[in-house]
C-alpha positions as CSV (number, residue, x, y, z in Angstrom):
1,X,123.9,-212.6,65.3
2,X,124.8,-209.5,67.4
3,X,125.1,-207.4,64.3
4,X,121.7,-208.6,63.1
5,X,120.0,-207.7,66.4
6,X,121.7,-204.2,66.2
7,X,120.4,-203.7,62.6
8,X,116.9,-204.9,63.6
9,X,116.8,-202.5,66.6
10,X,118.0,-199.6,64.4
11,X,115.3,-200.3,61.8
12,X,112.6,-200.5,64.5
13,X,113.6,-197.2,66.0
14,X,113.6,-195.6,62.5
15,X,110.2,-197.0,61.7
16,X,108.8,-195.7,65.0
17,X,109.9,-192.2,64.1
18,X,108.3,-192.2,60.7
19,X,104.6,-191.9,61.9
20,X,105.6,-189.0,64.3
21,X,107.2,-187.0,61.4
22,X,104.3,-187.9,59.1
23,X,101.8,-186.8,61.7
24,X,103.0,-183.2,61.3
25,X,102.0,-183.1,57.6
26,X,98.6,-181.5,58.1
27,X,95.9,-179.7,56.2
28,X,94.1,-176.9,58.1
29,X,90.5,-176.3,56.9
30,X,90.0,-172.6,57.4
31,X,86.3,-171.7,57.1
32,X,84.8,-168.2,57.2
33,X,81.8,-166.3,56.0
34,X,83.0,-163.7,53.5
35,X,83.8,-164.1,49.9
36,X,87.3,-164.7,48.5
37,X,88.0,-161.1,47.5
38,X,87.1,-159.7,51.0
39,X,89.9,-158.5,53.4
40,X,89.0,-161.4,55.7
41,X,89.8,-163.8,52.9
42,X,92.9,-161.9,51.9
43,X,94.1,-162.2,55.5
44,X,93.4,-165.9,55.4
45,X,95.3,-166.3,52.2
46,X,98.3,-164.4,53.6
47,X,98.2,-166.7,56.7
48,X,98.1,-169.8,54.4
49,X,101.1,-168.5,52.5
50,X,103.1,-167.7,55.6
51,X,102.3,-171.1,57.2
52,X,103.4,-172.9,54.1
53,X,106.7,-171.0,54.1
54,X,107.4,-171.4,57.8
55,X,106.7,-175.1,57.8
56,X,108.3,-176.0,54.5
57,X,104.9,-176.9,53.1
58,X,104.2,-179.6,55.8
59,X,101.2,-177.7,57.0
60,X,98.8,-176.6,54.2
61,X,96.0,-174.2,54.9
62,X,92.9,-174.8,52.7
63,X,90.4,-171.9,52.6
64,X,86.7,-172.4,52.6
65,X,85.2,-168.9,52.1
66,X,81.6,-167.8,51.7
67,X,80.1,-170.0,54.4
68,X,80.6,-173.1,52.4
69,X,81.0,-175.2,55.6
70,X,78.1,-173.5,57.4
71,X,77.3,-170.4,59.4
72,X,79.4,-169.2,62.3
73,X,77.7,-171.1,65.1
74,X,77.9,-174.3,63.1
75,X,81.6,-173.7,62.3
76,X,82.5,-173.1,66.0
77,X,80.8,-176.4,66.9
78,X,82.9,-178.1,64.1
79,X,86.1,-176.7,65.6
80,X,85.1,-177.9,69.1
81,X,84.5,-181.4,67.6
82,X,87.8,-181.3,65.6
83,X,86.2,-181.7,62.1
84,X,87.2,-178.2,61.1
85,X,90.5,-176.7,62.2
86,X,90.2,-172.9,62.0
87,X,87.8,-170.0,61.5
88,X,87.6,-166.2,61.9
89,X,84.4,-164.6,63.1
90,X,82.9,-161.6,64.9
91,X,84.4,-161.9,68.4
92,X,81.1,-161.1,70.0
93,X,79.6,-164.3,68.7
94,X,81.9,-166.1,71.2
95,X,79.8,-164.8,74.0
96,X,78.0,-168.1,73.7
97,X,81.3,-169.7,74.8
98,X,82.4,-167.0,77.4
99,X,80.1,-164.2,78.3
100,X,82.8,-161.6,78.4
101,X,83.2,-161.6,74.6
102,X,79.8,-159.8,74.5
103,X,81.6,-156.6,75.2
104,X,82.9,-156.4,71.7
105,X,79.4,-156.0,70.3
106,X,78.5,-153.0,72.5
107,X,77.2,-150.2,70.2
108,X,79.4,-147.1,69.8
109,X,82.1,-148.7,72.0
110,X,85.1,-147.9,69.8
111,X,85.7,-144.6,68.1
112,X,88.6,-145.7,65.9
113,X,90.1,-149.0,64.7
114,X,93.3,-148.1,66.7
115,X,91.3,-148.1,69.9
116,X,90.1,-151.6,69.1
117,X,93.6,-152.7,68.4
118,X,94.8,-151.4,71.7
119,X,92.1,-153.3,73.6
120,X,92.3,-156.6,71.7
121,X,96.1,-156.8,71.4
122,X,96.5,-155.8,75.1
123,X,96.0,-157.7,78.3
124,X,92.2,-157.6,78.1
125,X,92.0,-159.2,74.6
126,X,94.5,-161.9,75.4
127,X,92.7,-162.7,78.7
128,X,89.5,-163.3,76.8
129,X,91.2,-165.6,74.2
130,X,92.7,-167.6,77.0
131,X,89.1,-168.4,78.3
132,X,88.4,-170.3,75.1
133,X,90.7,-173.2,75.9
134,X,88.1,-174.5,78.4
135,X,85.7,-174.6,75.5
136,X,88.0,-176.7,73.3
137,X,89.1,-173.6,71.3
138,X,92.4,-171.8,71.0
139,X,92.4,-168.0,70.2
140,X,95.3,-166.9,68.0
141,X,94.4,-163.2,67.8
142,X,92.1,-160.6,66.3
143,X,91.6,-159.3,62.8
144,X,89.3,-156.5,61.6
145,X,86.0,-156.4,59.9
146,X,85.4,-152.7,60.4
147,X,82.6,-150.4,61.4
148,X,79.1,-151.7,60.6
149,X,76.6,-149.7,58.6
150,X,72.9,-150.2,57.7
151,X,71.4,-151.0,54.3
152,X,67.8,-151.6,53.2
153,X,65.7,-151.9,50.1
154,X,62.7,-149.7,51.2
155,X,63.7,-146.1,51.8
156,X,66.5,-143.7,52.6
157,X,67.2,-143.5,56.4
158,X,68.3,-140.0,57.6
159,X,66.7,-140.0,61.1
160,X,66.8,-142.5,64.0
161,X,63.0,-142.9,63.7
162,X,63.3,-144.1,60.0
163,X,64.6,-147.5,61.2
164,X,61.3,-148.3,62.8
165,X,59.3,-151.1,61.2
166,X,62.1,-152.4,59.0
167,X,62.9,-156.2,59.1
168,X,66.7,-156.2,59.6
169,X,68.8,-159.3,59.5
170,X,71.2,-159.5,62.4
171,X,73.9,-161.8,63.6
172,X,72.7,-164.7,65.8
173,X,73.7,-162.8,69.0
174,X,71.3,-161.5,71.7
175,X,72.8,-157.9,71.7
176,X,72.2,-157.5,68.0
177,X,68.6,-158.6,68.4
178,X,68.0,-156.2,71.4
179,X,69.8,-153.3,69.6
180,X,67.6,-153.3,66.5
181,X,64.5,-154.0,68.4
182,X,65.3,-151.0,70.6
183,X,65.5,-148.9,67.4
184,X,62.0,-150.0,66.5
185,X,63.1,-152.5,63.8
186,X,62.1,-156.2,63.7
187,X,65.4,-157.9,64.2
188,X,65.7,-161.2,62.3
189,X,68.7,-163.4,63.4
190,X,70.0,-165.4,60.5
191,X,73.2,-167.2,59.4
192,X,75.2,-165.0,56.9
193,X,75.1,-167.5,54.0
194,X,71.3,-167.2,53.9
195,X,71.2,-163.4,53.8
196,X,71.5,-162.6,50.1
197,X,68.6,-164.8,49.2
198,X,66.5,-163.5,52.1
199,X,67.0,-160.0,50.9
200,X,66.4,-161.0,47.2
201,X,63.1,-162.7,48.2
202,X,62.1,-159.7,50.5
203,X,62.0,-162.0,53.6
204,X,64.0,-159.2,55.2
205,X,64.3,-155.5,54.2
206,X,67.9,-154.9,55.2
207,X,71.0,-155.8,57.1
208,X,74.1,-154.2,58.7
209,X,77.7,-154.9,57.8
210,X,80.9,-153.1,57.0
211,X,81.3,-151.5,53.5
212,X,83.8,-154.2,52.4
213,X,81.3,-157.0,53.3
214,X,78.4,-155.2,51.6
215,X,80.5,-154.9,48.4
216,X,82.1,-158.3,48.2
217,X,78.7,-160.0,48.9
218,X,77.1,-158.0,46.1
219,X,74.4,-156.7,48.4
220,X,74.0,-153.6,46.1
221,X,72.2,-156.0,43.7
222,X,69.3,-156.3,46.3
223,X,69.7,-153.2,48.5
224,X,69.3,-149.7,47.3
225,X,69.9,-147.6,50.4
226,X,73.0,-147.4,52.6
227,X,73.2,-145.4,55.8
228,X,76.5,-144.6,57.4
229,X,75.8,-145.3,61.0
230,X,79.1,-146.8,62.3
231,X,77.1,-148.3,65.1
232,X,79.5,-151.1,65.9
233,X,83.1,-152.0,65.3
234,X,83.8,-155.7,65.0
235,X,87.0,-157.2,66.1
236,X,87.3,-160.6,64.4
237,X,88.6,-163.5,66.6
238,X,90.8,-166.0,64.8
239,X,90.4,-169.3,66.5
240,X,91.7,-172.9,66.1
241,X,90.4,-176.3,67.2
242,X,92.1,-177.2,70.5
243,X,92.0,-180.8,69.5
244,X,94.1,-179.9,66.4
245,X,96.3,-177.4,68.2
246,X,97.3,-179.9,70.9
247,X,98.3,-182.4,68.2
248,X,101.0,-180.0,66.9
249,X,104.5,-180.0,68.2
250,X,105.8,-176.8,69.8
251,X,107.7,-175.7,66.7
252,X,104.7,-175.9,64.5
253,X,102.6,-174.1,67.1
254,X,105.2,-171.3,67.1
255,X,105.1,-171.2,63.3
256,X,101.3,-170.7,63.3
257,X,101.6,-168.0,66.0
258,X,104.3,-166.2,64.0
259,X,102.3,-166.5,60.8
260,X,99.2,-165.1,62.6
261,X,101.1,-162.1,63.9
262,X,102.3,-161.2,60.4
263,X,99.0,-161.9,58.8
264,X,97.2,-159.7,61.3
265,X,99.3,-156.7,60.4
266,X,98.6,-157.4,56.7
267,X,94.8,-158.0,57.2
268,X,94.1,-154.9,59.2
269,X,96.0,-152.8,56.7
270,X,94.1,-154.2,53.8
271,X,90.8,-153.8,55.6
272,X,91.3,-150.2,56.4
273,X,92.5,-149.2,53.0
274,X,89.6,-151.0,51.3
275,X,86.8,-149.6,53.5
276,X,86.8,-146.2,51.8
277,X,87.3,-147.7,48.4
278,X,84.4,-150.0,49.0
279,X,82.1,-147.1,49.9
280,X,82.9,-145.4,46.6
281,X,82.4,-148.6,44.7
282,X,79.0,-149.1,46.3
283,X,78.0,-145.6,45.2
284,X,79.1,-146.5,41.7
285,X,77.0,-149.6,41.9
286,X,73.9,-147.4,42.4
287,X,73.4,-147.4,46.2
288,X,72.1,-144.2,47.6
289,X,74.2,-143.2,50.6
290,X,73.0,-141.0,53.5
291,X,74.6,-140.0,56.8
292,X,73.2,-139.2,60.2
293,X,73.7,-135.7,61.6
294,X,75.5,-135.5,65.0
295,X,72.1,-134.8,66.5
296,X,70.6,-137.9,65.0
297,X,73.5,-140.0,66.1
298,X,73.0,-138.7,69.7
299,X,69.3,-139.9,69.4
300,X,70.5,-143.3,68.2
301,X,72.9,-143.6,71.2
302,X,70.1,-142.6,73.6
303,X,67.8,-145.2,72.1
304,X,70.4,-148.0,72.6
305,X,71.5,-147.0,76.1
306,X,69.1,-149.5,77.8
307,X,70.6,-152.2,75.6
308,X,74.1,-151.3,76.8
309,X,72.9,-151.4,80.5
310,X,71.1,-154.7,80.0
311,X,74.1,-156.4,78.4
312,X,76.6,-154.8,80.9
313,X,74.8,-157.0,83.5
314,X,75.2,-160.1,81.2
315,X,78.8,-159.5,80.4
316,X,79.8,-158.6,83.9
317,X,80.5,-155.2,85.6
318,X,84.2,-156.0,86.0
319,X,84.7,-156.6,82.3
320,X,82.8,-153.5,81.3
321,X,84.7,-151.4,83.7
322,X,88.0,-152.8,82.5
323,X,87.3,-151.9,78.9
324,X,85.9,-148.5,79.5
325,X,88.8,-147.6,81.8
326,X,91.3,-148.7,79.1
327,X,89.5,-146.6,76.5
328,X,89.5,-143.6,78.9
329,X,93.3,-143.9,79.2
330,X,93.7,-144.1,75.5
331,X,91.6,-141.0,75.0
332,X,93.7,-139.1,77.5
333,X,91.1,-139.3,80.3
334,X,88.6,-137.2,78.4
């Protein structure tokens, strides 16, 4: 009888452990806006491969590119609700969750990708990611989208004044709307998955995105003119549902963090190599490319200065000061 009780107790203990082990066999739905050949998607695939390797296949990352699960704002809500586990998006969009993220969308903020890396990977970038936990999100780090440039289907743009009157699709973020309205355009906020059709049907005249996004989204089919403005550089925040994150054991959380660190180095490298290649491919696809002279770029900066001042108040003076002080140190105090 004593042996039977011992065997029964052992069986019960073993059975109680099975659900806990099984609970760590997970699938991460990783949703994002760009197509599967974009550097964003290549980074996501690298992350998926690394997670599979580091967890022995117990955690599988399934990719949902091209906005198939909805636009950025919809996806963030899904993460907060726990129905989607992961996304990567323009960090500035997260200003809707924590106002300080709006600093990442300031026009002409970063001069080089390396400056952006230093800010986002440093204390400032980590501090902002930490703020997301109160919004049921966990920030894993930052990838790159690159410098944004302007396209349209109407005319070549060689002067700041040429932008006036154009209907330009922008991200659903107040600073983008204010920026292009300040340049005399009619800013049209719109989810990215709707953009190609809107340009094809002439509901909007143009849009602004990095070269790789313009290429992978086949915008050259519906846009003739590309202007190299480099008006914004977009750090990309990689975020996870806090509900999902808290359900992982510490070992699996570490595996995801380690995979993220490796995937970040890979993704940034791919993005920077492909930017120049994408520009050449866009030219081959028939897009007419123009660049602003230094004088015209100065005019552009002057036009958007009130936008920077307005959003400095929204983001907070302390945040703005911290970023600009960091950049001044990086530039040798110049």
